[in-house]
N, C-alpha and C positions, 0 to 999 in steps of 0.2 A: 588583606584580612588575616588575622592569626587563626590558628586551629581552634582555639577556644571561642573566638568570635564567630567562626563559621558553625561550630557545634551549637552555640546558642541561637544563631540565626536560623538554622534548620529546625531546631526545636520550636522556634517561633512560627514556623510554617506548618506545624503539625495539624492545626485545625483546618488549614486550607488544603493540605494533602488529603485529609479525611474527606473533605468536600469533593475533591477530585476522584477519590476512590468511590464515593457514593455516586458521582456522575457516571462512572464506568459501569457500576452495578445496575443502576436504575434506568439510565438512558442508553448506555452502550449495549448492555445485555438484556435489559427489561426482564429481570429474573421473575419467574412465576412460582407460585406456591407449590412446594414439593418437587421442583425441578432439579435435575442434576446440573451442576455448574462445574466447568473445567477451567482451571487457571494454569496457564503455562508461564513460568517466570524464571529469570536468572536467579541463581542462588544469592547473588549480591543484593537482590531486591527483596529479601525475605521479609523485612519489616513492612514494606508496602504490600506485598502479597498477603501477609497476615491481616492487614487492614481490609483488603478486598474480601478475603474469606469471611472475616467477622461480619462485614456489612451484607455479604450474600446470605449468610444464615439469618441475619436480622430481617432480610427481605422475604424470607420463607423458603430458601433453598432446601431441598430434601437432603442433598449431600454435595460436598465439594471435593473434587479430585484435583490435586495439585501435581503438576508435572514440572520438575526442575530442569533447568539447563545451566551449562557452565562452559565458558569459552576455553578454559585451560583443559578441562576433561575432553572436550571435543577435539582440541588440537592433538592431545595425546593419542586419541583414537585414530585420527587421520594419519598421524606420523607412524603408527605401529601396525595398523591393520591393512592387509592387501586390498587392492581395488575390488577384486571379485566379491569380497564380503559386503560391499556397499550396494551391490546390484540387486539385493533383495532386502526387504524390511523384515526384521525378526518377527516370527509368528506371534509372539506375545504383544508386540507393539501394534501389529495389524489388528489383533483381537481387541486390544485396549481402545484404540481410536475408533474402530468401526462399531464396537458395542456401545460406546458412549454416544456416538452420533445416532445410532439406531434407537437408543433410549430417549432421544429428544433433548440431549444436553445442549446447553449454550456454552460457547468457548470464548474465553478472554486470553489473548496473547499479549503479554507484557513485554515490549521491546526494550532491550538494554544490553548492548554488547559492544565489544571492541571492534571498530570498523576494520582493523587490520589483524584480527585474531588469527586468520589462517594465511597470512602472508607466507609465501614459499611452499605452501601445500599444493600438491598436484590438484588442479581444479577439477580433474575428472572424478575425484572421489566425492566431494560434496555434490557435484552435479549428478552422479550416479545415485547417491543417497536420496536426493530430492525427487529424482525421477521414479525411483522405486516406491517411495512413500506415496507419491501422487497417483501411481498406477495400481498399487496393491491395497491401499486403504480407501477403497472406492466409496463405501458408505460415508466415511468421514469427508472425503473430497466432494462427493456429489451432494451431500447434505448442505454444504455451504454454497456450492455453485448453483444449486437448483432450489434455493429458498426453503429448505426443510429445517435447517438449524440456524439459530442466531449466533453471530460471532462478532467480535470487536477486537481491534488492534489498538493499543495505546502504549505509551512509553513511560519509563522510570529510569533515573540516572544510574549508571555504574561508573566507576572511577576512570577506566581506560577510555570510555566513550566521552566522558566529560572533559578529559584532558585533550582529546582530539578537537573538540569544539572550542575549548578555551585553553590553547596551548601555553599561554603566558601566565597562567594561574597555577598555584600549588594544587595538588590533587583535591584536598578538602574544600578549597574555595571553588574549584571547577565544578564539583558536585553541587554545591549550593547554587552557583550561577545557572547550572543546567536545570535544577529544580525550578528556579524562577522562570527560566525560558519556557520550559514544558508547561507550567501552569498558565503562563500568559498566552502562548499560541494555541493552547487547548481551550481557551476561554474559561479557565477554571480558577482564575485569580480574583474573581469578584465575590459579592455577598451571596449570590444565588446562581451558581454555574448551571444548574438544571434549567432555570428560567432563561438564562442567557443562551442556552442551546436551543430552546424552543424558538427564540427570536432569530437566532442564526439560521435555523432550518428554514424559516419563512423566506429568507433572502435568496434561497436557491430557486424558488418558484418562478421568479421573473426570468432568470436566465434560461431555465429549462423550458418555460413556456415560449420564449422567443425562438429558441432553436427548434423545438418541436413544431411550432406554427410555420416556420420557414421551410421545413422539409427539404433541406438542401440535398442536391445530388452529390456534391463533393465539396471539399474544403481545399484551399490552396494556401500553403504555408511558405513564407519567404522571410529571410533575415540576412543581414550583412555578413554573417559568418559563413554563408554559402548555402544555407538551407533553402531548398526549392523543391517542395514536396506536394504532391496531389494525393489526397486520400478520398476514395469513393465511399459513400455511405449507403447503407442498406435501405431499400425502398420502404420497408416497414420498420425501420430503426426507431428507437426511442432514446432520448437523452434523459439520464438519471443524475441524481446528486443529492447530498444530504442524507436524510434518513432512508433506510432500507425497509423492506416489508417481506416477511415470510409468506409462504402460500397459505398459512392459517391466519394471516392478518396481523401478526405481531410486528410492531414498529420498533426499530432498533437503529443504532449507528455503527456501521462496520468499522469506521475509522474515527478516532478522536486524537488529533484534530482532523478536520476535512474542510477543503475549500473548493473542491472540484465539481464540475459538471462534466459528465462523461458519457460516451456511447461506445458501441462496438462497430467498427467499420466493416465494409465489404472486404473480406480477406483477399480477394483477387484484384482489387482496383486500387493499388497503392503504387505510385511511380515517382521516382526522383531521388533526391539525396537529402539527408537530414543530419545535422551536427548536434552533438550534446552541448548542453548549457551548464551542466553540473556533473560532478563525479557520480558514478553508480557504485554503490556498495552492495555486493552480492555474495552471500555465504562467507562473510568474513574477509572478502577480498575486494580490492578497489579497481574499477575500470574508469579511466579518465581520458579526456580529450579524444573522443572517438566519433566516428561517423558511420552511417549505413546508407547503402544505395539499394533501392527497390526497383524491381521490374515485375509487372503483373502480380503485384502483391507480395512477392518474395524478396528477401534479402539476397542479393547476388554478389555483393562486394562490401567489405567493411575493413576498418582499421582502427587502432587505438594507440595512443602514445604510451599508455600504461594499461596492463591487464588484457592484452589482446587474446591470450589463451582462455581467460575466463569468459570473454565475450564469445569466443568460438564455441565453447561448451554450452553456453546458453542457446546460441543459434542452432546447434546441432543436437539439442536435447531429444528431439524426435523430428519427423518429417514436416510437422506443422509449426515448429518453434520459430521458423524463419519468417512467419507471417504475423501481422498485427492482430491483437485481440482487443485493443483499447486505444481511443484517443480522448484525452481529457483536457479541458480548458480551465485555466486558473489565472486570474489577474495578478499582475505584479503588485497590486495595491491590497495585499492581504497581510495579516499579522506576521506570518512566517517570513515572507519576502521582506517586509518592512523591518523585521528584526535585524536584517543584515547578517544573520548567522548561517553558516553552512553546517547542517546537523550531521552529515555523513550517515544518514539513516533515511531510507526511502520513504517511510511513513511521513516524515516531516518535509524532506526536500521535495517530494513529489507534489506537496501542497503549497510549494513556493513557486511552482513553475508549470506551465503547460507541459504535458508529458504524453508519451506513447507507451505501449506495452507490447512486447513480443510474447506470443503464446496464446493461451486460451481466451476466448471472449466471454461475454456475459449473456446468458439466456434472457435475463430480464430486460435487456436492451433491444429485444426484437419482439414485435407484437406476436403474442402466442408462444414465445420462446420457452417459457417455463413448462409448457406442456409437450415440448418436443424432445426426442432423444438426441444423442450426439450426432448421429448420421444426418438427421433432419436439420439440425442446427448448421452443420457443415454445408449442407446443400443450399441453405438459405444465407450463406455468406458469413456465418459466425464461426470463427476459427476454433478448433478443438486441439488441445495440446496438453502435455503433462507439466507444462510450466506456464508461468505468467510473471514477466519481469518488466517492471516500470523503469523508464529512463527519461530524464528531464531534457527538454528542448526549448524551454521558454526564455529566450534571450530578451533583453530589455527593448530591443527594436523589432521583435517578432510581429509580423502582420499576418492576419488570416482573413481570407476572403471566402465567403460562402457563395456557391454557384448553384442556382436552381436548374431544374431540368429544362426550363425555357431558355437558359443562358443568362438570365438576370444575375448580376453580381451584387452582393451585399457585404459591406465591411463588418466583420465580426470582431476582430482584434486589431488594434492600432497601437504600435510601439509598446507591445507587451501587456496591454490592458483592454478590457471590453471597449468597443468602439464608443459606446455612450458615456463611458467614464472619461474619454478624451475630449468630449464635446465641451 
């Protein structure tokens, strides 16, 4: 396609992009009359951010705060500022995020960045910055972790990301193709995306119901790449997926797209080895072809063909970052996986593959968890950490067996899909 053809094609998508923005505002954030709305967006996505802001005000938002991000500026900062400066979040940023959360704001995080933006940067710097933000912006962090604030993560194309996904296309064509892909996998390419999401949400109930009814003691993962991992589950654990709900009853979608059913495992009962199925993009750096070995819940050995130092900094974020906080099940028969695309973005790639996460767990995945403090959650098997990093393990031949406390075994996944999909 020529530049002119792509320009016209993207203009032709304008109405559909507006429907996508409306989906994020109405279903993702469920904006309420007079509410503060926070939009974090890359500067390259200014046009899309303006659409979101316009629609948020139309929905009755009292005020919208926009926080801009920029890969090039972030890189300049990491290149020129010493490590020590990243070990604390600036006071103004702490006040900004905490005060917004305390005021009951909802948060939209628009993903769009170069997956290799920080190649060559000392991984200790972005790791320190993330750790400081997560430990010092407590009202902001706890508001999302404990169901007080609505939040949603969604994507919009930027040129460098689009070219990574479509390396054989010119930049302008890559951006157009990434828009098409984002709209499709987010179920936002139809006449009524909001209705489509209500239908999609209903499909989670079967899988959640099955897993919660089974009350498995543990799951056993195997695949031909060498994965042989046992994950113990909490006795009062709950499987979640699809729409989330705040403590005041607001229903929202934390991720658009989402395909996962997930829970928080028993942090002390993970044993064996697991191999990655896709690259992990973390803080502008790529970790690829890696594996982790667990004993008693903790990572005791690991390696990576690319990005080993990045992986080390994730695992060493704090004393609990080497434990699991999430296990999520996603069939290979989902739109993202069926697209055949590697998005180089965790929001998308985690929804193409069964995945695990190092770091903090979810209070809502434990009966009564939202009423517990962090010490109580930890005592009940829910990991607590300043990080949460998803990594994909869902190979096409992944098998998962659920084992009940009686010893009964039930096939949950067969060759990368729900067992009943293979029947």
